[in-house]
MDTraj code that builds the backbone (N, CA, C; nanometers):
import mdtraj as md
import numpy as np

residues = "UNK UNK UNK UNK UNK UNK UNK UNK UNK UNK UNK UNK UNK UNK UNK UNK UNK UNK UNK UNK UNK UNK UNK UNK UNK UNK UNK UNK UNK UNK UNK UNK UNK UNK UNK UNK UNK UNK UNK UNK UNK UNK UNK UNK UNK UNK UNK UNK UNK UNK UNK UNK UNK UNK UNK UNK UNK UNK UNK UNK UNK UNK UNK UNK UNK UNK UNK UNK UNK UNK UNK UNK UNK UNK UNK UNK UNK UNK UNK UNK UNK UNK UNK UNK UNK UNK UNK UNK UNK".split()
xyz = np.array([
    [-0.5563, -0.0664, -1.1795],
    [-0.5252, 0.0196, -0.9944],
    [-0.4371, 0.1054, -1.0300],
    [-0.4263, 0.2225, -0.9310],
    [-0.3501, 0.3020, -0.8645],
    [-0.3361, 0.3765, -0.7726],
    [-0.2598, 0.4106, -0.7060],
    [-0.2530, 0.5203, -0.6015],
    [-0.3080, 0.6362, -0.6391],
    [-0.4319, 0.6693, -0.4988],
    [-0.4506, 0.7746, -0.5189],
    [-0.4071, 0.9315, -0.5113],
    [-0.4016, 0.9853, -0.5863],
    [-0.2805, 1.1192, -0.5995],
    [-0.3649, 1.2369, -0.4655],
    [-0.4889, 1.1524, -0.4255],
    [-0.4958, 1.2586, -0.2938],
    [-0.4439, 1.2312, -0.1613],
    [-0.3553, 1.1216, -0.1631],
    [-0.2982, 1.1709, -0.0615],
    [-0.1502, 1.1580, -0.0710],
    [-0.1292, 1.2122, 0.0197],
    [0.0193, 1.3042, 0.0372],
    [0.1070, 1.1467, 0.1694],
    [0.2377, 1.1418, 0.1106],
    [0.3215, 0.9964, 0.1301],
    [0.4462, 1.0045, 0.1756],
    [0.4750, 1.0212, 0.2824],
    [0.6107, 1.0191, 0.3594],
    [0.6463, 0.8794, 0.4228],
    [0.7702, 0.8955, 0.4212],
    [0.8212, 0.8067, 0.5514],
    [0.8951, 0.8403, 0.6224],
    [0.8296, 0.8007, 0.7680],
    [0.9319, 0.9040, 0.8936],
    [0.9414, 0.7154, 0.9480],
    [1.0524, 0.7433, 1.0057],
    [1.1161, 0.6239, 1.1184],
    [1.0888, 0.5307, 1.0868],
    [1.1133, 0.4637, 0.9342],
    [1.0719, 0.3665, 0.9098],
    [0.9979, 0.2697, 0.8513],
    [0.8886, 0.3456, 0.8217],
    [0.7235, 0.3535, 0.8278],
    [0.6851, 0.4354, 0.7269],
    [0.5919, 0.3952, 0.6340],
    [0.5503, 0.4962, 0.4997],
    [0.3878, 0.5706, 0.5926],
    [0.4316, 0.7034, 0.5638],
    [0.2800, 0.7562, 0.6686],
    [0.2278, 0.8284, 0.5285],
    [0.0545, 0.7908, 0.5168],
    [-0.0338, 0.8253, 0.3955],
    [-0.1349, 0.9212, 0.4585],
    [-0.1675, 1.0393, 0.4608],
    [-0.2265, 1.1335, 0.4570],
    [-0.3073, 1.1863, 0.3777],
    [-0.4555, 1.1736, 0.3758],
    [-0.5572, 1.2080, 0.2928],
    [-0.5673, 1.3426, 0.2811],
    [-0.5273, 1.4517, 0.1371],
    [-0.5223, 1.5439, 0.1471],
    [-0.7236, 1.6104, 0.1440],
    [-0.7578, 1.5719, 0.1612],
    [-0.8984, 1.6118, 0.1948],
    [-0.9572, 1.6137, 0.3182],
    [-0.8888, 1.5234, 0.3547],
    [-0.9325, 1.4947, 0.5606],
    [-0.8464, 1.6073, 0.6001],
    [-0.9491, 1.6460, 0.7406],
    [-0.8481, 1.6495, 0.8362],
    [-0.7453, 1.6266, 0.8345],
    [-0.5990, 1.7084, 0.8581],
    [-0.4878, 1.6174, 0.8893],
    [-0.4278, 1.6020, 1.0264],
    [-0.5189, 1.7098, 1.1099],
    [-0.5136, 1.6779, 1.2600],
    [-0.6129, 1.5746, 1.3172],
    [-0.6996, 1.5027, 1.2530],
    [-0.7742, 1.4151, 1.2687],
    [-0.6878, 1.2803, 1.2359],
    [-0.6188, 1.2016, 1.3806],
    [-0.5364, 1.0706, 1.3604],
    [-0.5923, 0.9906, 1.2851],
    [-0.7317, 0.9440, 1.3342],
    [-0.7608, 0.8729, 1.1932],
    [-0.8011, 0.8596, 1.0967],
    [-0.7110, 0.9946, 1.0447],
    [-0.7011, 1.0013, 0.8919],
    [-0.5388, 0.9298, 0.8577],
    [-0.4771, 0.9195, 0.9661],
    [-0.3184, 0.8972, 0.9010],
    [-0.3102, 0.7590, 0.9218],
    [-0.2685, 0.6655, 0.8124],
    [-0.2750, 0.5871, 0.8107],
    [-0.0728, 0.5102, 0.7711],
    [-0.0417, 0.4251, 0.8357],
    [0.1113, 0.3605, 0.8104],
    [0.1056, 0.2466, 0.7471],
    [0.2365, 0.2400, 0.6697],
    [0.2585, 0.1381, 0.6472],
    [0.4235, 0.1148, 0.7103],
    [0.4302, -0.0448, 0.7565],
    [0.5511, -0.1091, 0.7501],
    [0.6329, -0.1209, 0.6154],
    [0.7783, -0.1685, 0.6714],
    [0.8581, -0.1722, 0.5592],
    [0.7559, -0.2708, 0.4251],
    [0.6949, -0.3709, 0.4124],
    [0.6036, -0.4392, 0.3465],
    [0.5555, -0.3478, 0.2776],
    [0.4474, -0.2940, 0.3827],
    [0.3323, -0.2100, 0.2933],
    [0.4357, -0.1319, 0.2580],
    [0.4891, -0.1010, 0.2890],
    [0.5416, 0.0365, 0.2099],
    [0.5758, 0.0209, 0.0689],
    [0.6482, -0.0977, 0.0862],
    [0.6995, -0.1842, -0.0524],
    [0.5919, -0.2344, -0.1740],
    [0.4481, -0.2878, -0.1218],
    [0.3598, -0.3267, -0.1873],
    [0.3136, -0.1589, -0.2505],
    [0.2590, -0.0754, -0.1231],
    [0.2668, 0.0832, -0.1742],
    [0.3410, 0.1388, -0.3470],
    [0.4966, 0.0842, -0.3308],
    [0.5386, 0.1546, -0.4275],
    [0.5412, 0.0673, -0.5516],
    [0.4774, -0.0605, -0.5403],
    [0.4918, -0.1628, -0.6135],
    [0.3531, -0.1190, -0.7163],
    [0.2586, -0.0625, -0.6096],
    [0.1307, -0.0233, -0.7314],
    [0.1569, 0.0475, -0.8537],
    [0.2750, 0.1086, -0.8100],
    [0.3198, 0.1914, -0.9586],
    [0.3581, 0.1585, -1.0701],
    [0.3861, 0.0211, -1.0783],
    [0.4923, -0.0752, -1.1545],
    [0.4303, -0.1881, -1.2145],
    [0.3252, -0.2175, -1.1407],
    [0.2515, -0.4093, -1.1207],
    [0.1697, -0.3584, -1.1774],
    [0.1265, -0.4568, -1.2722],
    [-0.0118, -0.4564, -1.3187],
    [-0.0778, -0.4830, -1.2497],
    [-0.1250, -0.6082, -1.1381],
    [-0.2119, -0.6442, -1.0685],
    [-0.1633, -0.7478, -0.9315],
    [-0.2480, -0.7532, -0.8532],
    [-0.2435, -0.7999, -0.7350],
    [-0.0918, -0.9715, -0.7635],
    [-0.1135, -1.0227, -0.8710],
    [-0.0255, -1.1339, -0.8734],
    [0.0878, -1.0723, -0.8917],
    [0.1124, -0.9385, -0.9955],
    [0.2547, -0.9692, -0.9952],
    [0.3475, -0.8471, -0.8827],
    [0.2195, -0.7919, -0.8216],
    [0.3040, -0.7781, -0.6886],
    [0.3742, -0.8890, -0.6069],
    [0.2510, -0.9590, -0.5633],
    [0.3105, -1.0927, -0.5363],
    [0.4102, -1.1491, -0.5753],
    [0.4554, -1.1686, -0.6932],
    [0.5363, -1.2299, -0.7509],
    [0.6617, -1.1366, -0.7634],
    [0.6617, -0.9988, -0.7277],
    [0.7929, -0.9213, -0.6853],
    [0.8108, -0.9388, -0.5736],
    [0.7029, -0.9602, -0.4811],
    [0.7288, -0.9551, -0.3092],
    [0.8496, -1.0713, -0.3236],
    [0.8209, -1.2078, -0.3801],
    [0.8910, -1.3737, -0.3558],
    [1.0565, -1.3271, -0.3719],
    [1.0165, -1.2189, -0.5231],
    [1.2084, -1.2319, -0.5111],
    [1.2695, -1.1098, -0.4498],
    [1.2161, -1.0477, -0.3542],
    [1.2647, -0.9401, -0.2437],
    [1.2178, -1.0356, -0.1223],
    [1.1689, -1.0947, -0.1018],
    [1.1685, -1.1326, 0.0758],
    [1.1238, -1.2865, 0.0964],
    [1.1821, -1.3494, 0.1755],
    [1.1459, -1.5047, 0.1820],
    [1.0154, -1.4896, 0.2349],
    [0.9416, -1.5412, 0.1349],
    [0.8020, -1.5547, 0.1738],
    [0.7400, -1.6270, 0.0187],
    [0.6272, -1.7266, 0.0114],
    [0.5706, -1.8106, -0.0672],
    [0.4790, -1.7044, -0.1921],
    [0.5083, -1.7353, -0.2556],
    [0.4001, -1.6688, -0.3818],
    [0.2433, -1.6376, -0.2855],
    [0.2134, -1.7878, -0.2536],
    [0.0658, -1.7963, -0.1784],
    [0.0130, -1.7037, -0.0932],
    [0.1667, -1.7341, 0.0310],
    [0.1693, -1.6229, 0.1346],
    [0.1648, -1.4655, 0.1009],
    [0.2032, -1.4139, -0.0029],
    [0.2399, -1.2967, -0.0347],
    [0.1061, -1.2701, -0.0967],
    [0.0608, -1.3581, -0.2002],
    [-0.0519, -1.3257, -0.2344],
    [-0.1700, -1.2937, -0.1684],
    [-0.1781, -1.3460, -0.0512],
    [-0.3171, -1.3500, 0.0806],
    [-0.2737, -1.1978, 0.1358],
    [-0.1101, -1.1528, 0.1632],
    [-0.1069, -1.0462, 0.2289],
    [-0.1041, -0.9150, 0.1512],
    [-0.0927, -0.9273, 0.0226],
    [-0.1040, -0.8158, -0.0951],
    [-0.2422, -0.7711, -0.1016],
    [-0.3252, -0.8685, -0.1190],
    [-0.4582, -0.8672, -0.1715],
    [-0.5414, -0.8121, -0.0424],
    [-0.5199, -0.8604, 0.1371],
    [-0.5517, -0.7894, 0.2354],
    [-0.5125, -0.6215, 0.2578],
    [-0.3838, -0.5986, 0.2312],
    [-0.3029, -0.4927, 0.2527],
    [-0.4364, -0.3641, 0.1277],
    [-0.4548, -0.4113, -0.0100],
    [-0.5437, -0.4043, -0.1163],
    [-0.6403, -0.3407, -0.0959],
    [-0.7244, -0.4318, -0.0590],
    [-0.8130, -0.4220, 0.0529],
    [-0.8963, -0.3297, 0.1481],
    [-0.7473, -0.3065, 0.2317],
    [-0.7729, -0.2037, 0.3310],
    [-0.7654, -0.0813, 0.2358],
    [-0.6207, -0.0709, 0.1586],
    [-0.6305, 0.0528, 0.1104],
    [-0.7434, 0.0795, 0.0180],
    [-0.8005, 0.0097, -0.0549],
    [-0.8883, 0.0244, -0.1063],
    [-1.0307, 0.1044, 0.0035],
    [-1.0329, 0.0644, 0.0624],
    [-1.1185, 0.0478, 0.1872],
    [-1.1326, 0.2428, 0.2364],
    [-1.0093, 0.2808, 0.1910],
    [-0.9637, 0.4167, 0.2541],
    [-0.9568, 0.5006, 0.1462],
    [-0.9651, 0.4717, 0.0401],
    [-1.0155, 0.5073, -0.1057],
    [-0.8350, 0.5635, -0.1348],
    [-0.6989, 0.5001, -0.0721],
    [-0.5891, 0.4908, -0.1208],
    [-0.5374, 0.4561, -0.2583],
    [-0.6013, 0.3409, -0.2534],
    [-0.5705, 0.2152, -0.4017],
    [-0.7732, 0.2626, -0.4597],
    [-0.7079, 0.3230, -0.6137],
    [-0.8577, 0.3155, -0.6894],
    [-0.8121, 0.2548, -0.8022],
    [-0.9529, 0.1477, -0.8322],
    [-0.9547, 0.0754, -0.9562],
    [-0.9971, 0.1519, -1.0655],
    [-0.9227, 0.1108, -1.1853],
    [-0.9645, 0.2344, -1.2861],
    [-1.0433, 0.1345, -1.3997],
])
top = md.Topology()
chain = top.add_chain()
for i, resn in enumerate(residues, 1):
    res = top.add_residue(resn, chain, resSeq=i)
    for name in ("N", "CA", "C"):
        top.add_atom(name, md.element.get_by_symbol(name[0]), res)
traj = md.Trajectory(xyz[None], top)
């Protein structure tokens, strides 16, 4: 899995904003925001091999169980895949 390079990513007011390059940037439905944990998951996609590794990293950084972290990671990655922000190789 990897981040789709067709997304521009910026941090704005404590949130990470994802904007797909191929879509109309003026179309607000094409702009996606991630909170602090979502942004950290986005960053971990670059270095972690899979969802379980991302969840493990989150348990070391936040007060969360591995099962809860895994469920949250799986849900966010499902959403990111739905918008093609994450690509499975």
